[in-house]
MITIZA-181972 format. One record per residue (C-alpha): x, y, z; residue in three letters. Coordinates in nm, 3 decimals. Layout:
N
+---------+---------+---------+------+
|      xx |      yy |      zz | type |
+---------+---------+---------+------+
|       X |       Y |       Z |  Ala |
...
+---------+---------+---------+------+
This chain:
347
+---------+---------+---------+------+
|      xx |      yy |      zz | type |
+---------+---------+---------+------+
|   2.153 |   3.694 |   1.671 |  Met |
|   2.254 |   3.352 |   1.807 |  Ile |
|   2.595 |   3.486 |   1.908 |  His |
|   2.432 |   3.769 |   2.103 |  Arg |
|   2.202 |   3.523 |   2.279 |  His |
|   2.495 |   3.302 |   2.381 |  Ile |
|   2.686 |   3.605 |   2.503 |  Ser |
|   2.392 |   3.707 |   2.719 |  Asn |
|   2.375 |   3.359 |   2.871 |  Leu |
|   2.743 |   3.374 |   2.956 |  Leu |
|   2.715 |   3.722 |   3.104 |  Asp |
|   2.822 |   3.731 |   3.470 |  Lys |
|   2.488 |   3.866 |   3.582 |  Arg |
|   2.315 |   3.562 |   3.437 |  His |
|   2.586 |   3.322 |   3.552 |  Tyr |
|   2.530 |   3.436 |   3.908 |  Gly |
|   2.215 |   3.226 |   3.914 |  Trp |
|   2.421 |   2.919 |   3.829 |  Thr |
|   2.638 |   3.000 |   4.130 |  Ile |
|   2.320 |   3.042 |   4.332 |  Phe |
|   2.206 |   2.692 |   4.231 |  Gly |
|   2.540 |   2.546 |   4.335 |  Leu |
|   2.526 |   2.723 |   4.671 |  Ala |
|   2.169 |   2.603 |   4.726 |  Phe |
|   2.275 |   2.243 |   4.660 |  Thr |
|   2.577 |   2.278 |   4.889 |  Asn |
|   2.357 |   2.408 |   5.169 |  Leu |
|   2.107 |   2.128 |   5.112 |  Thr |
|   2.386 |   1.874 |   5.167 |  Ala |
|   2.517 |   2.068 |   5.466 |  Glu |
|   2.169 |   2.088 |   5.616 |  Gly |
|   2.126 |   1.715 |   5.568 |  Gly |
|   2.452 |   1.639 |   5.746 |  Met |
|   2.402 |   1.880 |   6.034 |  Lys |
|   2.039 |   1.803 |   6.105 |  Asn |
|   2.084 |   1.426 |   6.081 |  Ser |
|   2.318 |   1.441 |   6.381 |  Ala |
|   2.041 |   1.373 |   6.639 |  Pro |
|   1.951 |   1.055 |   6.451 |  Val |
|   2.314 |   0.947 |   6.428 |  Val |
|   2.368 |   1.032 |   6.795 |  Phe |
|   2.102 |   0.787 |   6.910 |  Leu |
|   2.227 |   0.509 |   6.680 |  Ala |
|   2.588 |   0.546 |   6.797 |  Leu |
|   2.490 |   0.564 |   7.163 |  Arg |
|   2.290 |   0.243 |   7.140 |  Asp |
|   2.552 |   0.059 |   6.932 |  His |
|   2.855 |   0.136 |   7.149 |  Phe |
|   2.668 |   0.143 |   7.479 |  Gly |
|   2.824 |   0.471 |   7.585 |  Arg |
|   2.659 |   0.739 |   7.794 |  Ser |
|   2.480 |   1.030 |   7.634 |  Ala |
|   2.758 |   1.262 |   7.753 |  Ala |
|   3.033 |   1.048 |   7.598 |  Ala |
|   2.847 |   1.009 |   7.269 |  Thr |
|   2.775 |   1.382 |   7.255 |  Ala |
|   3.151 |   1.431 |   7.277 |  Gly |
|   3.179 |   1.326 |   6.911 |  Ile |
|   2.953 |   1.611 |   6.808 |  Phe |
|   3.119 |   1.854 |   7.047 |  Ser |
|   3.448 |   1.782 |   6.873 |  Val |
|   3.270 |   1.839 |   6.543 |  Ala |
|   3.148 |   2.181 |   6.659 |  Gly |
|   3.493 |   2.277 |   6.785 |  Leu |
|   3.651 |   2.160 |   6.461 |  Thr |
|   3.414 |   2.375 |   6.257 |  Gly |
|   3.492 |   2.681 |   6.468 |  Ala |
|   3.869 |   2.634 |   6.447 |  Leu |
|   3.898 |   2.569 |   6.075 |  Ile |
|   3.658 |   2.837 |   5.951 |  Ser |
|   3.922 |   3.115 |   5.935 |  Pro |
|   4.160 |   2.887 |   5.746 |  Phe |
|   3.887 |   2.784 |   5.504 |  Leu |
|   3.822 |   3.151 |   5.437 |  Gly |
|   4.186 |   3.195 |   5.336 |  Lys |
|   4.173 |   2.881 |   5.122 |  Leu |
|   3.861 |   3.012 |   4.952 |  Leu |
|   4.051 |   3.327 |   4.856 |  Asp |
|   4.356 |   3.133 |   4.744 |  Arg |
|   4.213 |   2.826 |   4.571 |  Leu |
|   3.874 |   2.955 |   4.468 |  Gly |
|   3.539 |   2.777 |   4.510 |  Pro |
|   3.593 |   2.552 |   4.207 |  Arg |
|   3.863 |   2.358 |   4.393 |  Leu |
|   3.767 |   2.413 |   4.755 |  Leu |
|   3.409 |   2.287 |   4.738 |  Phe |
|   3.490 |   1.956 |   4.564 |  Pro |
|   3.765 |   1.908 |   4.822 |  Ala |
|   3.501 |   1.954 |   5.090 |  Gly |
|   3.288 |   1.689 |   4.923 |  Gly |
|   3.587 |   1.455 |   4.927 |  Leu |
|   3.635 |   1.507 |   5.301 |  Phe |
|   3.268 |   1.423 |   5.355 |  Ile |
|   3.300 |   1.105 |   5.150 |  Leu |
|   3.614 |   0.989 |   5.330 |  Ile |
|   3.473 |   1.077 |   5.672 |  Gly |
|   3.151 |   0.883 |   5.623 |  Tyr |
|   3.301 |   0.578 |   5.455 |  Leu |
|   3.585 |   0.551 |   5.706 |  Ala |
|   3.343 |   0.600 |   5.997 |  Ser |
|   3.137 |   0.306 |   5.874 |  Ser |
|   3.441 |   0.080 |   5.922 |  Leu |
|   3.545 |   0.179 |   6.274 |  Val |
|   3.593 |  -0.078 |   6.546 |  Ser |
|   3.646 |   0.155 |   6.844 |  Asp |
|   3.448 |   0.452 |   6.967 |  Phe |
|   3.741 |   0.695 |   6.969 |  Trp |
|   3.792 |   0.648 |   6.596 |  Gln |
|   3.457 |   0.816 |   6.533 |  Leu |
|   3.582 |   1.127 |   6.711 |  Ile |
|   3.853 |   1.163 |   6.446 |  Ile |
|   3.675 |   1.039 |   6.135 |  Leu |
|   3.324 |   1.172 |   6.193 |  Tyr |
|   3.398 |   1.453 |   6.437 |  Gly |
|   3.696 |   1.596 |   6.246 |  Val |
|   3.729 |   1.465 |   5.889 |  Val |
|   3.363 |   1.474 |   5.790 |  Ala |
|   3.316 |   1.805 |   5.973 |  Thr |
|   3.591 |   1.969 |   5.769 |  Ile |
|   3.393 |   1.883 |   5.459 |  Gly |
|   3.066 |   2.002 |   5.610 |  Glu |
|   3.215 |   2.335 |   5.717 |  Thr |
|   3.366 |   2.385 |   5.372 |  Thr |
|   3.020 |   2.390 |   5.211 |  Ile |
|   2.840 |   2.568 |   5.495 |  Ser |
|   2.659 |   2.899 |   5.496 |  Ser |
|   2.965 |   3.114 |   5.563 |  Phe |
|   3.131 |   3.013 |   5.235 |  Thr |
|   2.801 |   3.046 |   5.051 |  Ala |
|   2.763 |   3.396 |   5.194 |  Thr |
|   3.114 |   3.491 |   5.086 |  Ala |
|   3.045 |   3.379 |   4.730 |  Ile |
|   2.689 |   3.499 |   4.678 |  Leu |
|   2.739 |   3.838 |   4.840 |  Ala |
|   2.983 |   3.923 |   4.562 |  Thr |
|   2.768 |   3.791 |   4.279 |  Trp |
|   2.458 |   3.973 |   4.409 |  Phe |
|   2.586 |   4.291 |   4.577 |  Pro |
|   2.254 |   4.479 |   4.552 |  His |
|   2.018 |   4.205 |   4.676 |  Ser |
|   2.228 |   4.013 |   4.926 |  Arg |
|   1.963 |   3.957 |   5.190 |  Gly |
|   1.704 |   3.828 |   4.947 |  Arg |
|   1.943 |   3.598 |   4.760 |  Val |
|   2.113 |   3.468 |   5.074 |  Leu |
|   1.774 |   3.397 |   5.227 |  Gly |
|   1.670 |   3.199 |   4.920 |  Leu |
|   1.997 |   3.005 |   4.914 |  Ala |
|   1.980 |   2.936 |   5.287 |  Asp |
|   1.648 |   2.763 |   5.228 |  Ala |
|   1.860 |   2.472 |   5.107 |  Gly |
|   1.955 |   2.402 |   5.468 |  Asn |
|   1.602 |   2.325 |   5.592 |  Pro |
|   1.535 |   2.138 |   5.268 |  Leu |
|   1.825 |   1.910 |   5.353 |  Gly |
|   1.684 |   1.876 |   5.703 |  Gln |
|   1.342 |   1.783 |   5.567 |  Gly |
|   1.484 |   1.521 |   5.330 |  Ile |
|   1.783 |   1.365 |   5.501 |  Phe |
|   1.679 |   1.355 |   5.867 |  Thr |
|   1.391 |   1.109 |   5.814 |  Pro |
|   1.581 |   0.937 |   5.531 |  Leu |
|   1.879 |   0.873 |   5.756 |  Thr |
|   1.652 |   0.727 |   6.022 |  Gln |
|   1.483 |   0.504 |   5.765 |  Leu |
|   1.820 |   0.373 |   5.646 |  Leu |
|   1.946 |   0.318 |   6.000 |  Ile |
|   1.628 |   0.135 |   6.100 |  Ser |
|   1.640 |  -0.085 |   5.790 |  Ala |
|   2.013 |  -0.152 |   5.745 |  Phe |
|   2.201 |  -0.020 |   6.047 |  Gly |
|   2.408 |   0.295 |   6.084 |  Trp |
|   2.717 |   0.154 |   5.906 |  Arg |
|   2.539 |   0.085 |   5.578 |  Leu |
|   2.347 |   0.410 |   5.615 |  Ala |
|   2.680 |   0.596 |   5.626 |  Phe |
|   2.794 |   0.412 |   5.312 |  Arg |
|   2.485 |   0.533 |   5.130 |  Ile |
|   2.456 |   0.889 |   5.258 |  Ile |
|   2.827 |   0.977 |   5.237 |  Gly |
|   2.853 |   0.914 |   4.860 |  Pro |
|   2.518 |   1.089 |   4.812 |  Ala |
|   2.652 |   1.406 |   4.975 |  Phe |
|   2.972 |   1.379 |   4.771 |  Phe |
|   2.780 |   1.352 |   4.444 |  Leu |
|   2.566 |   1.651 |   4.537 |  Met |
|   2.870 |   1.869 |   4.602 |  Val |
|   3.182 |   1.771 |   4.411 |  Ala |
|   3.101 |   1.715 |   4.040 |  Pro |
|   2.877 |   2.018 |   3.984 |  Ala |
|   3.105 |   2.260 |   4.168 |  Asn |
|   3.410 |   2.137 |   3.981 |  Phe |
|   3.240 |   2.177 |   3.644 |  Leu |
|   3.043 |   2.498 |   3.689 |  Phe |
|   3.183 |   2.694 |   3.983 |  Gln |
|   3.365 |   3.019 |   3.904 |  Arg |
|   3.539 |   3.286 |   4.104 |  Arg |
|   3.308 |   3.576 |   4.188 |  Pro |
|   3.341 |   3.899 |   3.989 |  Pro |
|   3.575 |   4.158 |   4.135 |  Val |
|   3.384 |   4.433 |   4.311 |  Gln |
|   3.526 |   4.785 |   4.335 |  Pro |
|   3.680 |   4.859 |   4.671 |  Ser |
|   3.561 |   5.155 |   4.878 |  Pro |
|   3.875 |   5.346 |   4.778 |  Ser |
|   3.800 |   5.282 |   4.411 |  Glu |
|   3.442 |   5.399 |   4.462 |  Asp |
|   3.570 |   5.711 |   4.631 |  Ala |
|   3.814 |   5.772 |   4.348 |  Glu |
|   3.543 |   5.731 |   4.085 |  Glu |
|   3.313 |   5.968 |   4.274 |  Thr |
|   3.590 |   6.222 |   4.304 |  Glu |
|   3.671 |   6.197 |   3.935 |  Glu |
|   3.306 |   6.240 |   3.840 |  Glu |
|   3.273 |   6.545 |   4.064 |  Ala |
|   3.593 |   6.690 |   3.925 |  Ser |
|   3.470 |   6.632 |   3.573 |  Gly |
|   3.154 |   6.825 |   3.649 |  Ala |
|   3.358 |   7.122 |   3.770 |  Leu |
|   3.580 |   7.121 |   3.465 |  Gly |
|   3.891 |   6.959 |   3.332 |  Ser |
|   4.111 |   7.224 |   3.484 |  Ser |
|   4.020 |   7.105 |   3.833 |  Gln |
|   4.003 |   6.735 |   3.744 |  Ala |
|   4.379 |   6.704 |   3.700 |  His |
|   4.534 |   6.898 |   3.982 |  Arg |
|   4.896 |   6.801 |   4.048 |  Pro |
|   4.943 |   6.572 |   4.344 |  Ala |
|   5.213 |   6.591 |   4.602 |  Asp |
|   5.527 |   6.408 |   4.486 |  Asp |
|   5.532 |   6.175 |   4.786 |  Ser |
|   5.172 |   6.070 |   4.719 |  Glu |
|   5.212 |   6.049 |   4.344 |  Ala |
|   5.428 |   5.742 |   4.385 |  Gln |
|   5.145 |   5.552 |   4.555 |  Leu |
|   4.913 |   5.354 |   4.326 |  Pro |
|   4.536 |   5.365 |   4.336 |  Gly |
|   4.452 |   5.735 |   4.330 |  Gly |
|   4.366 |   5.978 |   4.609 |  Pro |
|   4.116 |   5.749 |   4.782 |  Gly |
|   4.358 |   5.458 |   4.795 |  Ala |
|   4.642 |   5.683 |   4.914 |  Arg |
|   4.426 |   5.812 |   5.196 |  Ala |
|   4.338 |   5.456 |   5.295 |  Ala |
|   4.705 |   5.356 |   5.291 |  Ile |
|   4.804 |   5.651 |   5.509 |  Arg |
|   4.519 |   5.573 |   5.748 |  Lys |
|   4.574 |   5.198 |   5.785 |  Asn |
|   4.951 |   5.160 |   5.765 |  Thr |
|   5.076 |   4.998 |   6.083 |  Gly |
|   4.728 |   4.971 |   6.231 |  Gln |
|   4.482 |   4.692 |   6.299 |  Ile |
|   4.238 |   4.662 |   6.006 |  Pro |
|   3.933 |   4.878 |   6.070 |  Glu |
|   3.678 |   4.590 |   6.060 |  Pro |
|   3.862 |   4.418 |   6.346 |  Leu |
|   3.833 |   4.735 |   6.554 |  Arg |
|   3.457 |   4.743 |   6.518 |  Ser |
|   3.252 |   4.668 |   6.830 |  Ala |
|   2.964 |   4.568 |   6.604 |  Thr |
|   3.173 |   4.292 |   6.448 |  Leu |
|   3.269 |   4.141 |   6.782 |  Trp |
|   2.913 |   4.163 |   6.913 |  Cys |
|   2.796 |   3.977 |   6.604 |  Leu |
|   3.068 |   3.712 |   6.640 |  Val |
|   2.984 |   3.664 |   7.009 |  Ser |
|   2.613 |   3.636 |   6.936 |  Ala |
|   2.676 |   3.385 |   6.661 |  Arg |
|   2.902 |   3.172 |   6.882 |  Cys |
|   2.660 |   3.170 |   7.175 |  Leu |
|   2.366 |   3.093 |   6.946 |  Ala |
|   2.555 |   2.804 |   6.788 |  Ala |
|   2.644 |   2.663 |   7.129 |  Met |
|   2.284 |   2.681 |   7.246 |  Gly |
|   2.151 |   2.524 |   6.928 |  Thr |
|   2.406 |   2.242 |   6.946 |  His |
|   2.329 |   2.164 |   7.310 |  Leu |
|   1.959 |   2.120 |   7.237 |  Thr |
|   1.932 |   1.975 |   6.887 |  Thr |
|   2.182 |   1.693 |   6.932 |  Ile |
|   1.956 |   1.534 |   7.196 |  His |
|   1.627 |   1.606 |   7.019 |  Met |
|   1.557 |   1.255 |   6.888 |  Val |
|   1.659 |   1.099 |   7.219 |  Ala |
|   1.423 |   1.342 |   7.393 |  Phe |
|   1.129 |   1.235 |   7.177 |  Phe |
|   1.211 |   0.866 |   7.221 |  Val |
|   1.228 |   0.910 |   7.598 |  Ala |
|   0.887 |   1.077 |   7.579 |  Ala |
|   0.741 |   0.766 |   7.416 |  Gly |
|   0.769 |   0.836 |   7.043 |  Tyr |
|   0.948 |   0.615 |   6.791 |  Ser |
|   1.276 |   0.712 |   6.628 |  Glu |
|   1.107 |   0.758 |   6.290 |  Leu |
|   0.836 |   0.980 |   6.439 |  Gln |
|   1.102 |   1.193 |   6.602 |  Ala |
|   1.311 |   1.218 |   6.285 |  Ala |
|   1.004 |   1.297 |   6.076 |  Ser |
|   0.909 |   1.575 |   6.316 |  Thr |
|   1.252 |   1.732 |   6.284 |  Ile |
|   1.226 |   1.699 |   5.907 |  Gly |
|   0.884 |   1.864 |   5.907 |  Ala |
|   1.024 |   2.159 |   6.101 |  Val |
|   1.287 |   2.196 |   5.830 |  Gly |
|   1.025 |   2.202 |   5.557 |  Leu |
|   0.835 |   2.474 |   5.742 |  Leu |
|   1.156 |   2.678 |   5.746 |  Ser |
|   1.168 |   2.675 |   5.366 |  Leu |
|   0.937 |   2.976 |   5.358 |  Ala |
|   1.071 |   3.145 |   5.670 |  Gly |
|   1.431 |   3.187 |   5.560 |  Arg |
|   1.368 |   3.358 |   5.224 |  Pro |
|   1.108 |   3.582 |   5.388 |  Ile |
|   1.354 |   3.676 |   5.663 |  Ala |
|   1.619 |   3.751 |   5.401 |  Gly |
|   1.387 |   3.979 |   5.207 |  Ala |
|   1.277 |   4.158 |   5.525 |  Ile |
|   1.639 |   4.211 |   5.627 |  Ser |
|   1.698 |   4.412 |   5.310 |  Asp |
|   1.429 |   4.653 |   5.428 |  Gly |
|   1.453 |   4.676 |   5.808 |  Val |
|   1.813 |   4.568 |   5.864 |  Gly |
|   1.996 |   4.245 |   5.939 |  Arg |
|   2.045 |   4.320 |   6.310 |  Glu |
|   1.675 |   4.345 |   6.389 |  Leu |
|   1.583 |   4.031 |   6.194 |  Val |
|   1.864 |   3.828 |   6.353 |  Tyr |
|   1.769 |   3.949 |   6.702 |  Thr |
|   1.405 |   3.854 |   6.652 |  Val |
|   1.511 |   3.511 |   6.524 |  Gly |
|   1.725 |   3.446 |   6.831 |  Leu |
|   1.439 |   3.557 |   7.053 |  Gly |
|   1.206 |   3.307 |   6.886 |  Met |
|   1.458 |   3.027 |   6.946 |  Gln |
|   1.482 |   3.112 |   7.315 |  Val |
|   1.102 |   3.126 |   7.340 |  Ser |
|   1.074 |   2.780 |   7.185 |  Ala |
|   1.308 |   2.629 |   7.446 |  Ile |
|   1.113 |   2.797 |   7.726 |  Val |
|   0.786 |   2.655 |   7.592 |  Leu |
|   0.933 |   2.303 |   7.586 |  Ile |
|   1.047 |   2.340 |   7.946 |  Leu |
|   0.707 |   2.468 |   8.057 |  Leu |
|   0.513 |   2.197 |   7.875 |  Ser |
|   0.718 |   1.903 |   8.004 |  Gly |
|   0.707 |   1.721 |   8.335 |  Asp |
|   1.081 |   1.728 |   8.397 |  Gly |
+---------+---------+---------+------+
């Protein structure tokens, strides 16, 4: 009885929720890093006396770094597995923050904060969480990914005002020395101890083969084992796999030939650029409008807490009406928010 209970707890279907908890924590740390950038931007601009454009260059380098390393991180995720990759990301975050707190020149922040810390942030971001969770929860991806992605606004709600409190009380250098280790401890130990590779899902060719075998079995054993052509018999994987090999040999992989894929990539890139251009100056915008830094940071944090409900709901809806429609509506709401700010201001 006890043995059966332990076996059930160790079953992959149950262990998927452990992976979910790890992904949620990773995204909380990532959300804290990303959404604290407007607070950090203002502190660095005031400390070094640089222009807003020059200071924003640090975060522009960070965005470019994230875009360039994402494909390589995907390959490392396949090769190393999440148990090694995610703690390594936590280590990059720790080194980036601690080293940034010791800089003496502005350009050093571009390398240490804009590159090193960003490598760690991108490693634990939503694209790696999606790659892991989609395999553990193949039949409820939208719902589970929406729940996990709620970690991002939770990190925004916690760390944006917390970072401002630390900077106001101790300065940005000591704040980095506190927050960097905090992010590391959130990410590295738990992932190293409990992270596992996702279960192997059957490929489309395997599904096709199983379907064909089941249909053949229903017609009778005499038709289930028809002799194959000698040239195809040497190819592993059954009829479905052989057809896929014949179709794809010497060709560009089918996903890369999909117009839908490239439309999605373009939309994601443009949305990220627009979000970056506006959010990085958000605290400075509020301060220029007459609010304090803490009021501005708290407002951004409150917006994150409101998103806690929105993201899981959007994920659940996407399972029913489709991801494209939900994503399009979300982008439309972002554009509408910017327009409202422009209309309500005085220039």
